[in-house]
MOPAC internal coordinates of N, CA, C and O (Angstrom, degrees):
PM7 1SCF
backbone

  N    0.0000 0     0.00 0     0.00 0    0    0    0
  C    1.4465 1     0.00 0     0.00 0    1    0    0
  C    1.5213 1   110.04 1     0.00 0    2    1    0
  O    1.2310 1   121.30 1   -32.92 1    3    2    1
  N    1.2884 1   115.12 1   147.08 1    3    2    1
  C    1.4571 1   119.70 1   176.26 1    5    3    2
  C    1.5173 1   109.62 1   -76.11 1    6    5    3
  O    1.2310 1   121.31 1   -39.87 1    7    6    5
  N    1.3163 1   115.10 1   140.13 1    7    6    5
  C    1.4597 1   119.18 1   175.82 1    9    7    6
  C    1.5167 1   109.20 1   -61.03 1   10    9    7
  O    1.2310 1   121.23 1   -44.97 1   11   10    9
  N    1.3112 1   115.25 1   135.03 1   11   10    9
  C    1.4493 1   120.03 1   176.64 1   13   11   10
  C    1.5162 1   113.96 1    79.18 1   14   13   11
  O    1.2310 1   119.60 1  -177.28 1   15   14   13
  N    1.3269 1   118.37 1     2.72 1   15   14   13
  C    1.4522 1   121.50 1  -179.73 1   17   15   14
  C    1.5263 1   108.85 1  -132.88 1   18   17   15
  O    1.2310 1   120.16 1  -109.52 1   19   18   17
  N    1.3314 1   117.31 1    70.48 1   19   18   17
  C    1.4611 1   119.98 1  -176.27 1   21   19   18
  C    1.5271 1   111.88 1   -58.55 1   22   21   19
  O    1.2310 1   121.36 1   -40.53 1   23   22   21
  N    1.3267 1   115.00 1   139.47 1   23   22   21
  C    1.4485 1   121.06 1   176.62 1   25   23   22
  C    1.5129 1   115.37 1    83.04 1   26   25   23
  O    1.2310 1   119.57 1   174.39 1   27   26   25
  N    1.3263 1   118.42 1    -5.61 1   27   26   25
  C    1.4662 1   120.88 1   179.52 1   29   27   26
  C    1.5217 1   109.67 1  -103.88 1   30   29   27
  O    1.2310 1   120.14 1   -50.97 1   31   30   29
  N    1.3252 1   117.33 1   129.03 1   31   30   29
  C    1.4691 1   119.57 1   179.31 1   33   31   30
  C    1.5229 1   111.45 1   -70.68 1   34   33   31
  O    1.2310 1   121.29 1   -27.43 1   35   34   33
  N    1.3134 1   115.14 1   152.57 1   35   34   33
  C    1.4620 1   120.76 1   175.53 1   37   35   34
  C    1.5251 1   108.34 1   -77.00 1   38   37   35
  O    1.2310 1   120.52 1   -55.27 1   39   38   37
  N    1.3305 1   116.60 1   124.73 1   39   38   37
  C    1.4664 1   120.88 1  -178.00 1   41   39   38
  C    1.5146 1   109.80 1  -115.08 1   42   41   39
  O    1.2310 1   121.86 1   -42.50 1   43   42   41
  N    1.3209 1   114.04 1   137.50 1   43   42   41
  C    1.4587 1   120.87 1   178.51 1   45   43   42
  C    1.5212 1   108.57 1  -145.18 1   46   45   43
  O    1.2310 1   122.12 1    -9.90 1   47   46   45
  N    1.3214 1   113.54 1   170.10 1   47   46   45
  C    1.4573 1   121.65 1   169.26 1   49   47   46
  C    1.5150 1   107.15 1  -113.36 1   50   49   47
  O    1.2310 1   120.58 1   -39.06 1   51   50   49
  N    1.3041 1   116.50 1   140.94 1   51   50   49
  C    1.4585 1   121.76 1   170.95 1   53   51   50
  C    1.5241 1   105.92 1  -106.39 1   54   53   51
  O    1.2310 1   120.95 1   -66.18 1   55   54   53
  N    1.3175 1   115.79 1   113.82 1   55   54   53
  C    1.4642 1   120.36 1   177.97 1   57   55   54
  C    1.5259 1   107.50 1  -102.41 1   58   57   55
  O    1.2310 1   120.87 1   -52.74 1   59   58   57
  N    1.3189 1   115.94 1   127.26 1   59   58   57
  C    1.4639 1   122.40 1  -177.51 1   61   59   58
  C    1.5269 1   107.76 1  -119.65 1   62   61   59
  O    1.2310 1   120.90 1   -44.40 1   63   62   61
  N    1.3365 1   115.88 1   135.60 1   63   62   61
  C    1.4650 1   121.38 1  -174.68 1   65   63   62
  C    1.5213 1   109.53 1  -142.85 1   66   65   63
  O    1.2310 1   120.50 1   -39.57 1   67   66   65
  N    1.3330 1   116.64 1   140.43 1   67   66   65
  C    1.4645 1   121.27 1   172.47 1   69   67   66
  C    1.5286 1   108.43 1  -113.34 1   70   69   67
  O    1.2310 1   120.03 1   -56.96 1   71   70   69
  N    1.3434 1   117.54 1   123.04 1   71   70   69
  C    1.4621 1   120.89 1  -177.47 1   73   71   70
  C    1.5320 1   112.03 1   -86.80 1   74   73   71
  O    1.2310 1   121.04 1  -126.95 1   75   74   73
  N    1.3196 1   115.61 1    53.05 1   75   74   73
  C    1.4663 1   121.29 1  -176.59 1   77   75   74
  C    1.5263 1   108.99 1  -137.43 1   78   77   75
  O    1.2310 1   120.34 1   -22.47 1   79   78   77
  N    1.3197 1   116.95 1   157.53 1   79   78   77
  C    1.4672 1   121.03 1  -177.37 1   81   79   78
  C    1.5215 1   113.65 1  -107.40 1   82   81   79
  O    1.2310 1   120.03 1  -174.67 1   83   82   81
  N    1.3309 1   117.55 1     5.33 1   83   82   81
  C    1.4681 1   119.67 1   178.98 1   85   83   82
  C    1.5274 1   111.90 1  -130.43 1   86   85   83
  O    1.2310 1   120.60 1  -154.01 1   87   86   85
  N    1.3225 1   116.46 1    25.99 1   87   86   85
  C    1.4604 1   121.18 1   171.13 1   89   87   86
  C    1.5237 1   107.20 1  -147.73 1   90   89   87
  O    1.2310 1   120.23 1    -7.69 1   91   90   89
  N    1.3065 1   117.16 1   172.31 1   91   90   89
  C    1.4536 1   120.74 1  -179.32 1   93   91   90
  C    1.5110 1   110.85 1  -153.59 1   94   93   91
  O    1.2310 1   121.22 1    -0.75 1   95   94   93
  N    1.3221 1   115.27 1   179.25 1   95   94   93
  C    1.4601 1   122.48 1   178.10 1   97   95   94
  C    1.5190 1   109.00 1  -125.30 1   98   97   95
  O    1.2310 1   120.93 1   -38.77 1   99   98   97
  N    1.3246 1   115.83 1   141.23 1   99   98   97
  C    1.4588 1   119.98 1  -179.67 1  101   99   98
  C    1.5210 1   109.80 1  -145.03 1  102  101   99
  O    1.2310 1   121.60 1   -24.73 1  103  102  101
  N    1.3176 1   114.54 1   155.27 1  103  102  101
  C    1.4624 1   122.15 1   169.20 1  105  103  102
  C    1.5173 1   105.48 1  -114.71 1  106  105  103
  O    1.2310 1   121.10 1   -52.29 1  107  106  105
  N    1.3278 1   115.50 1   127.71 1  107  106  105
  C    1.4507 1   119.37 1   178.13 1  109  107  106
  C    1.5159 1   109.11 1  -159.03 1  110  109  107
  O    1.2310 1   120.96 1     3.66 1  111  110  109
  N    1.3286 1   115.77 1  -176.34 1  111  110  109
  C    1.4586 1   120.51 1  -177.94 1  113  111  110
  C    1.5187 1   110.42 1   -59.81 1  114  113  111
  O    1.2310 1   121.38 1   -41.94 1  115  114  113
  N    1.3233 1   114.96 1   138.06 1  115  114  113
  C    1.4544 1   121.45 1  -176.93 1  117  115  114
  C    1.5248 1   111.78 1  -122.73 1  118  117  115
  O    1.2310 1   119.94 1  -168.86 1  119  118  117
  N    1.3235 1   117.71 1    11.14 1  119  118  117
  C    1.4611 1   120.35 1  -177.13 1  121  119  118
  C    1.5245 1   112.01 1  -100.67 1  122  121  119
  O    1.2310 1   120.39 1   136.72 1  123  122  121
  N    1.3081 1   116.86 1   -43.28 1  123  122  121
  C    1.4625 1   121.72 1  -176.65 1  125  123  122
  C    1.5278 1   109.19 1  -103.59 1  126  125  123
  O    1.2310 1   119.52 1   -67.29 1  127  126  125
  N    1.3385 1   118.53 1   112.71 1  127  126  125
  C    1.4684 1   120.82 1  -178.53 1  129  127  126
  C    1.5290 1   113.48 1   -61.88 1  130  129  127
  O    1.2310 1   119.96 1   161.08 1  131  130  129
  N    1.3316 1   117.68 1   -18.92 1  131  130  129
  C    1.4635 1   119.95 1   178.04 1  133  131  130
  C    1.5252 1   111.96 1   -66.27 1  134  133  131
  O    1.2310 1   120.06 1   151.43 1  135  134  133
  N    1.3277 1   117.49 1   -28.57 1  135  134  133
  C    1.4663 1   120.15 1   178.03 1  137  135  134
  C    1.5230 1   109.49 1   -63.88 1  138  137  135
  O    1.2310 1   120.45 1   132.68 1  139  138  137
  N    1.3288 1   116.74 1   -47.32 1  139  138  137
  C    1.4663 1   120.57 1   178.40 1  141  139  138
  C    1.5291 1   110.32 1   -59.99 1  142  141  139
  O    1.2310 1   120.18 1   135.58 1  143  142  141
  N    1.3086 1   117.26 1   -44.42 1  143  142  141
  C    1.4575 1   121.48 1   179.09 1  145  143  142
  C    1.5211 1   111.10 1   -61.33 1  146  145  143
  O    1.2310 1   120.31 1   136.23 1  147  146  145
  N    1.3310 1   117.02 1   -43.77 1  147  146  145
  C    1.4682 1   121.02 1   179.94 1  149  147  146
  C    1.5261 1   111.47 1   -62.11 1  150  149  147
  O    1.2310 1   120.36 1   139.03 1  151  150  149
  N    1.3235 1   116.92 1   -40.97 1  151  150  149
  C    1.4682 1   120.53 1   179.21 1  153  151  150
  C    1.5237 1   110.25 1   -63.43 1  154  153  151
  O    1.2310 1   120.56 1   134.19 1  155  154  153
  N    1.3192 1   116.54 1   -45.81 1  155  154  153
  C    1.4697 1   120.99 1   179.95 1  157  155  154
  C    1.5272 1   110.83 1   -61.53 1  158  157  155
  O    1.2310 1   120.40 1   132.86 1  159  158  157
  N    1.3282 1   116.85 1   -47.14 1  159  158  157
  C    1.4668 1   121.13 1  -178.79 1  161  159  158
  C    1.5283 1   110.49 1   -62.26 1  162  161  159
  O    1.2310 1   120.12 1   136.51 1  163  162  161
  N    1.3277 1   117.37 1   -43.49 1  163  162  161
  C    1.4634 1   120.16 1  -177.58 1  165  163  162
  C    1.5270 1   111.63 1   -68.72 1  166  165  163
  O    1.2310 1   119.93 1   140.19 1  167  166  165
  N    1.3336 1   117.74 1   -39.81 1  167  166  165
  C    1.4672 1   119.56 1   175.44 1  169  167  166
  C    1.5260 1   110.61 1   -62.32 1  170  169  167
  O    1.2310 1   120.63 1   136.30 1  171  170  169
  N    1.3344 1   116.40 1   -43.70 1  171  170  169
  C    1.4670 1   119.99 1   179.09 1  173  171  170
  C    1.5278 1   111.45 1   -63.35 1  174  173  171
  O    1.2310 1   120.30 1   139.84 1  175  174  173
  N    1.3460 1   117.03 1   -40.16 1  175  174  173
  C    1.4669 1   120.76 1   178.32 1  177  175  174
  C    1.5288 1   111.50 1   -66.52 1  178  177  175
  O    1.2310 1   120.47 1   142.71 1  179  178  177
  N    1.3169 1   116.71 1   -37.29 1  179  178  177
  C    1.4644 1   121.82 1  -175.06 1  181  179  178
  C    1.5225 1   112.79 1   -76.55 1  182  181  179
  O    1.2310 1   120.52 1   148.74 1  183  182  181
  N    1.3261 1   116.62 1   -31.26 1  183  182  181
  C    1.4632 1   121.05 1  -175.97 1  185  183  182
  C    1.5243 1   107.54 1  -117.75 1  186  185  183
  O    1.2310 1   121.51 1   -84.91 1  187  186  185
  N    1.2921 1   114.72 1    95.09 1  187  186  185
  C    1.4596 1   122.49 1  -172.17 1  189  187  186
  C    1.5287 1   112.74 1   -69.07 1  190  189  187
  O    1.2310 1   121.31 1   -38.92 1  191  190  189
  N    1.3132 1   115.11 1   141.08 1  191  190  189
  C    1.4713 1   121.51 1   171.80 1  193  191  190
  C    1.5348 1   110.30 1   -76.06 1  194  193  191
  O    1.2310 1   120.40 1   158.89 1  195  194  193
  N    1.3344 1   116.85 1   -21.11 1  195  194  193
  C    1.4629 1   122.00 1  -172.86 1  197  195  194
  C    1.5252 1   114.37 1   -89.27 1  198  197  195
  O    1.2310 1   119.50 1   174.24 1  199  198  197
  N    1.3022 1   118.57 1    -5.76 1  199  198  197
  C    1.4643 1   121.67 1   179.65 1  201  199  198
  C    1.5346 1   109.35 1   -64.10 1  202  201  199
  O    1.2310 1   119.48 1   -35.47 1  203  202  201
  N    1.3338 1   118.61 1   144.53 1  203  202  201
  C    1.4758 1   120.12 1  -179.59 1  205  203  202
  C    1.5413 1   112.32 1   -78.87 1  206  205  203
  O    1.2310 1   121.00 1  -107.92 1  207  206  205
  N    1.3245 1   115.70 1    72.08 1  207  206  205
  C    1.4664 1   121.06 1   179.61 1  209  207  206
  C    1.5237 1   110.07 1   -65.29 1  210  209  207
  O    1.2310 1   120.55 1   -31.18 1  211  210  209
  N    1.3221 1   116.56 1   148.82 1  211  210  209
  C    1.4633 1   120.85 1   179.07 1  213  211  210
  C    1.5257 1   112.13 1   -86.90 1  214  213  211
  O    1.2310 1   120.29 1   153.84 1  215  214  213
  N    1.3212 1   117.05 1   -26.16 1  215  214  213
  C    1.4710 1   121.48 1   178.33 1  217  215  214
  C    1.5263 1   107.83 1   -64.81 1  218  217  215
  O    1.2310 1   120.01 1   -55.07 1  219  218  217
  N    1.3092 1   117.58 1   124.93 1  219  218  217
  C    1.4560 1   121.80 1  -168.62 1  221  219  218
  C    1.5116 1   117.61 1   -86.41 1  222  221  219
  O    1.2310 1   118.92 1   179.16 1  223  222  221
  N    1.3131 1   119.66 1    -0.84 1  223  222  221
  C    1.4667 1   120.16 1  -175.49 1  225  223  222
  C    1.5230 1   113.91 1   -85.91 1  226  225  223
  O    1.2310 1   119.81 1   172.65 1  227  226  225
  N    1.3258 1   117.96 1    -7.35 1  227  226  225
  C    1.4525 1   120.37 1   178.15 1  229  227  226
  C    1.5172 1   114.82 1    83.57 1  230  229  227
  O    1.2310 1   119.75 1  -173.10 1  231  230  229
  N    1.3211 1   118.09 1     6.90 1  231  230  229
  C    1.4616 1   119.60 1  -178.83 1  233  231  230
  C    1.5307 1   112.46 1  -120.20 1  234  233  231
  O    1.2310 1   120.41 1  -153.30 1  235  234  233
  N    1.3247 1   116.82 1    26.70 1  235  234  233
  C    1.4672 1   120.27 1   178.69 1  237  235  234
  C    1.5263 1   113.05 1   -57.55 1  238  237  235
  O    1.2310 1   118.93 1   138.10 1  239  238  237
  N    1.3457 1   119.65 1   -41.90 1  239  238  237
  C    1.4615 1   118.30 1   176.79 1  241  239  238
  C    1.5352 1   112.76 1   -57.03 1  242  241  239
  O    1.2310 1   120.17 1   144.46 1  243  242  241
  N    1.3232 1   117.28 1   -35.54 1  243  242  241
  C    1.4705 1   120.49 1   178.51 1  245  243  242
  C    1.5239 1   110.82 1   -65.07 1  246  245  243
  O    1.2310 1   120.08 1   139.87 1  247  246  245
  N    1.3240 1   117.46 1   -40.13 1  247  246  245
  C    1.4658 1   120.52 1   177.97 1  249  247  246
  C    1.5300 1   111.01 1   -63.73 1  250  249  247
  O    1.2310 1   120.38 1   137.54 1  251  250  249
  N    1.3136 1   116.87 1   -42.46 1  251  250  249
  C    1.4650 1   120.96 1  -178.59 1  253  251  250
  C    1.5250 1   110.62 1   -66.90 1  254  253  251
  O    1.2310 1   119.98 1   135.97 1  255  254  253
  N    1.3224 1   117.65 1   -44.03 1  255  254  253
  C    1.4698 1   120.65 1   178.36 1  257  255  254
  C    1.5220 1   111.12 1   -61.25 1  258  257  255
  O    1.2310 1   120.47 1   140.86 1  259  258  257
  N    1.3279 1   116.71 1   -39.14 1  259  258  257
  C    1.4653 1   118.72 1  -179.26 1  261  259  258
  C    1.5282 1   111.47 1   -67.34 1  262  261  259
  O    1.2310 1   120.09 1   148.10 1  263  262  261
  N    1.3331 1   117.44 1   -31.90 1  263  262  261
  C    1.4644 1   120.12 1   175.37 1  265  263  262
  C    1.5286 1   110.27 1   -66.64 1  266  265  263
  O    1.2310 1   120.19 1   139.15 1  267  266  265
  N    1.3247 1   117.24 1   -40.85 1  267  266  265
  C    1.4641 1   120.82 1  -179.13 1  269  267  266
  C    1.5222 1   112.34 1   -67.89 1  270  269  267
  O    1.2310 1   120.15 1   140.49 1  271  270  269
  N    1.3125 1   117.32 1   -39.51 1  271  270  269
  C    1.4676 1   121.07 1  -177.12 1  273  271  270
  C    1.5253 1   111.24 1   -84.73 1  274  273  271
  O    1.2310 1   119.93 1   138.33 1  275  274  273
  N    1.3194 1   117.75 1   -41.67 1  275  274  273
  C    1.4617 1   121.76 1   178.09 1  277  275  274
  C    1.5173 1   113.32 1    98.87 1  278  277  275
  O    1.2310 1   120.65 1   -24.74 1  279  278  277
  N    1.3434 1   116.37 1   155.26 1  279  278  277
  C    1.4591 1   121.43 1  -175.52 1  281  279  278
  C    1.5197 1   114.81 1   -95.22 1  282  281  279
  O    1.2310 1   119.64 1  -179.90 1  283  282  281
  N    1.3403 1   118.28 1     0.10 1  283  282  281
  C    1.4637 1   117.93 1  -174.84 1  285  283  282
  C    1.5159 1   111.24 1  -150.05 1  286  285  283
  O    1.2310 1   121.84 1   -16.99 1  287  286  285
  N    1.3226 1   114.09 1   163.01 1  287  286  285
  C    1.4544 1   121.48 1   173.25 1  289  287  286
  C    1.5195 1   108.80 1  -157.25 1  290  289  287
  O    1.2310 1   121.09 1   -18.25 1  291  290  289
  N    1.3166 1   115.53 1   161.75 1  291  290  289
  C    1.4590 1   121.62 1   177.64 1  293  291  290
  C    1.5172 1   109.14 1  -129.42 1  294  293  291
  O    1.2310 1   120.98 1   -37.56 1  295  294  293
  N    1.3245 1   115.73 1   142.44 1  295  294  293
  C    1.4605 1   122.17 1  -179.68 1  297  295  294
  C    1.5260 1   107.63 1  -134.17 1  298  297  295
  O    1.2310 1   120.48 1   -41.75 1  299  298  297
  N    1.3236 1   116.68 1   138.25 1  299  298  297
  C    1.4550 1   120.12 1   173.47 1  301  299  298
  C    1.5224 1   109.52 1   -65.97 1  302  301  299
  O    1.2310 1   120.87 1   -36.33 1  303  302  301
  N    1.3205 1   115.95 1   143.67 1  303  302  301
  C    1.4638 1   122.51 1   173.33 1  305  303  302
  C    1.5204 1   106.58 1  -123.08 1  306  305  303
  O    1.2310 1   121.00 1   -52.37 1  307  306  305
  N    1.3147 1   115.70 1   127.63 1  307  306  305
  C    1.4566 1   120.12 1   177.78 1  309  307  306
  C    1.5185 1   108.14 1  -134.99 1  310  309  307
  O    1.2310 1   120.67 1   -49.06 1  311  310  309
  N    1.3140 1   116.32 1   130.94 1  311  310  309
  C    1.4653 1   121.92 1  -177.35 1  313  311  310
  C    1.5258 1   111.43 1    51.33 1  314  313  311
  O    1.2310 1   120.57 1  -135.37 1  315  314  313
  N    1.3220 1   116.52 1    44.63 1  315  314  313
  C    1.4678 1   125.41 1   175.22 1  317  315  314
  C    1.5258 1   114.04 1    66.72 1  318  317  315
  O    1.2310 1   119.75 1  -160.26 1  319  318  317
  N    1.3285 1   118.09 1    19.74 1  319  318  317
  C    1.4653 1   121.13 1   179.82 1  321  319  318
  C    1.5253 1   109.79 1  -128.58 1  322  321  319
  O    1.2310 1   120.81 1   -42.83 1  323  322  321
  N    1.3415 1   116.06 1   137.17 1  323  322  321
  C    1.4649 1   120.14 1   173.84 1  325  323  322
  C    1.5214 1   109.11 1   -62.45 1  326  325  323
  O    1.2310 1   120.63 1   -43.56 1  327  326  325
  N    1.3026 1   116.40 1   136.44 1  327  326  325
  C    1.4592 1   121.65 1  -179.71 1  329  327  326
  C    1.5300 1   108.96 1   -98.19 1  330  329  327
  O    1.2310 1   121.55 1   -96.01 1  331  330  329
  N    1.3094 1   114.64 1    83.99 1  331  330  329
  C    1.4645 1   121.64 1   178.86 1  333  331  330
  C    1.5186 1   109.35 1  -106.49 1  334  333  331
  O    1.2310 1   120.93 1   -23.35 1  335  334  333
  N    1.3211 1   115.82 1   156.65 1  335  334  333
  C    1.4512 1   120.16 1   174.54 1  337  335  334
  C    1.5230 1   110.70 1   -66.11 1  338  337  335
  O    1.2310 1   121.06 1   -14.36 1  339  338  337
  N    1.3094 1   115.58 1   165.64 1  339  338  337
  C    1.4656 1   122.00 1  -175.41 1  341  339  338
  C    1.5195 1   112.71 1   -50.58 1  342  341  339
  O    1.2310 1   119.98 1   138.02 1  343  342  341
  N    1.3190 1   117.65 1   -41.98 1  343  342  341
  C    1.4562 1   121.34 1  -173.81 1  345  343  342
  C    1.5204 1   113.11 1  -102.98 1  346  345  343
  O    1.2310 1   119.99 1  -177.60 1  347  346  345
  N    1.3176 1   117.62 1     2.40 1  347  346  345
  C    1.4608 1   120.24 1  -172.42 1  349  347  346
  C    1.5218 1   113.56 1   -83.91 1  350  349  347
  O    1.2310 1   121.49 1   -31.99 1  351  350  349
  N    1.3230 1   114.75 1   148.01 1  351  350  349
  C    1.4532 1   123.01 1   172.72 1  353  351  350
  C    1.5168 1   109.00 1  -144.20 1  354  353  351
  O    1.2310 1   120.70 1   -18.88 1  355  354  353
  N    1.3231 1   116.27 1   161.12 1  355  354  353
  C    1.4648 1   122.00 1   177.20 1  357  355  354
  C    1.5202 1   108.53 1   -95.67 1  358  357  355
  O    1.2310 1   120.78 1   -43.39 1  359  358  357
  N    1.3251 1   116.10 1   136.61 1  359  358  357
  C    1.4577 1   121.51 1  -179.64 1  361  359  358
  C    1.5216 1   111.08 1  -123.23 1  362  361  359
  O    1.2310 1   120.90 1   -46.41 1  363  362  361
  N    1.3184 1   115.88 1   133.59 1  363  362  361
  C    1.4604 1   121.40 1   163.96 1  365  363  362
  C    1.5238 1   104.95 1   -90.94 1  366  365  363
  O    1.2310 1   120.48 1   -63.83 1  367  366  365
  N    1.3146 1   116.68 1   116.17 1  367  366  365
  C    1.4592 1   122.18 1  -176.17 1  369  367  366
  C    1.5284 1   108.47 1   -97.51 1  370  369  367
  O    1.2310 1   120.83 1   -71.72 1  371  370  369
  N    1.3030 1   116.02 1   108.28 1  371  370  369
  C    1.4690 1   122.81 1  -176.90 1  373  371  370
  C    1.5226 1   108.98 1   -97.10 1  374  373  371
  O    1.2310 1   120.45 1   -58.57 1  375  374  373
  N    1.3380 1   116.75 1   121.43 1  375  374  373
  C    1.4595 1   121.32 1  -177.68 1  377  375  374
  C    1.5185 1   113.35 1  -113.40 1  378  377  375
  O    1.2310 1   119.57 1   175.07 1  379  378  377
  N    1.3136 1   118.42 1    -4.93 1  379  378  377
  C    1.4643 1   121.15 1  -173.76 1  381  379  378
  C    1.5262 1   109.68 1  -145.05 1  382  381  379
  O    1.2310 1   121.12 1  -128.13 1  383  382  381
  N    1.3071 1   115.46 1    51.87 1  383  382  381
  C    1.4627 1   116.29 1  -173.70 1  385  383  382
  C    1.5036 1   111.57 1  -143.99 1  386  385  383
  O    1.2310 1   121.73 1    17.37 1  387  386  385
  N    1.3065 1   114.29 1  -162.63 1  387  386  385
  C    1.4711 1   125.90 1    17.20 1  389  387  386
  C    1.5249 1   112.72 1   -74.97 1  390  389  387
  O    1.2310 1   121.65 1   -34.76 1  391  390  389
  N    1.3226 1   114.45 1   145.24 1  391  390  389
  C    1.4624 1   123.62 1   176.99 1  393  391  390
  C    1.5224 1   108.76 1  -141.14 1  394  393  391
  O    1.2310 1   121.39 1   -19.61 1  395  394  393
  N    1.3078 1   114.95 1   160.39 1  395  394  393
  C    1.4607 1   119.63 1   171.01 1  397  395  394
  C    1.5209 1   107.25 1   -78.75 1  398  397  395
  O    1.2310 1   120.45 1   -50.21 1  399  398  397
  N    1.3185 1   116.75 1   129.79 1  399  398  397
  C    1.4611 1   121.77 1  -177.44 1  401  399  398
  C    1.5216 1   110.31 1  -124.99 1  402  401  399
  O    1.2310 1   121.14 1   -28.25 1  403  402  401
  N    1.3088 1   115.43 1   151.75 1  403  402  401
  C    1.4582 1   121.87 1   170.61 1  405  403  402
  C    1.5232 1   107.93 1  -101.64 1  406  405  403
  O    1.2310 1   121.08 1   -38.44 1  407  406  405
  N    1.3221 1   115.53 1   141.56 1  407  406  405
  C    1.4540 1   121.78 1   172.73 1  409  407  406
  C    1.5198 1   106.40 1  -125.86 1  410  409  407
  O    1.2310 1   120.77 1   -60.10 1  411  410  409
  N    1.3190 1   116.14 1   119.90 1  411  410  409
  C    1.4624 1   120.86 1  -178.88 1  413  411  410
  C    1.5231 1   108.58 1   -98.10 1  414  413  411
  O    1.2310 1   120.67 1   -47.80 1  415  414  413
  N    1.3242 1   116.33 1   132.20 1  415  414  413
  C    1.4602 1   122.33 1  -178.52 1  417  415  414
  C    1.5229 1   108.66 1  -125.28 1  418  417  415
  O    1.2310 1   120.81 1   -47.70 1  419  418  417
  N    1.3150 1   116.05 1   132.30 1  419  418  417
  C    1.4686 1   121.11 1   179.49 1  421  419  418
  C    1.5237 1   108.66 1  -134.55 1  422  421  419
  O    1.2310 1   120.74 1   -54.10 1  423  422  421
  N    1.3295 1   116.20 1   125.90 1  423  422  421
  C    1.4594 1   120.97 1   173.02 1  425  423  422
  C    1.5209 1   108.53 1   -92.35 1  426  425  423
  O    1.2310 1   121.12 1   -49.10 1  427  426  425
  N    1.3241 1   115.46 1   130.90 1  427  426  425
  C    1.4541 1   121.46 1  -177.74 1  429  427  426
  C    1.5240 1   108.00 1  -124.58 1  430  429  427
  O    1.2310 1   120.35 1   -47.93 1  431  430  429
  N    1.3144 1   116.94 1   132.07 1  431  430  429
  C    1.4668 1   119.70 1   177.71 1  433  431  430
  C    1.5136 1   109.21 1   -63.72 1  434  433  431
  O    1.2310 1   121.38 1   -43.59 1  435  434  433
  N    1.3410 1   114.97 1   136.41 1  435  434  433
  C    1.4594 1   120.02 1  -178.11 1  437  435  434
  C    1.4390 1   111.01 1  -112.48 1  438  437  435
  O    1.2310 1   120.10 1   180.00 1  439  438  437

C-alpha cells in the first residue's frame, strides 16, 4: 500500500530493456511450448539466412529479427507482482548466440 493512501495498491511499471542489436524481448504465451516453437520457425522462414545481405558479419538475420521483436517492453506491477495475462510470459529472444546478454530493469512509479 502507498503511504498515506489506505486501501490503494502500490502501482508501478516494470520497464525491461536489452542494450543489444541481435536479441529482443517479447511477451507471449508461456503455457504451450509449441507456440514458442512456431514463432521461432516462422521468424526463421520469414528472414532467410541465404539472402545476399551486405552486412559482412554473417548475423544480418539476427539484426532484422531484433528490429521486428524490439528491445524493450513494459509491464504493470501491482502489489509487487507483474500483471501478466494467464498464459503470458516474458521472453529474451536470442538470435545470434548463445551470448552473454545484459537485461536492464527499471521500476517506475505509475
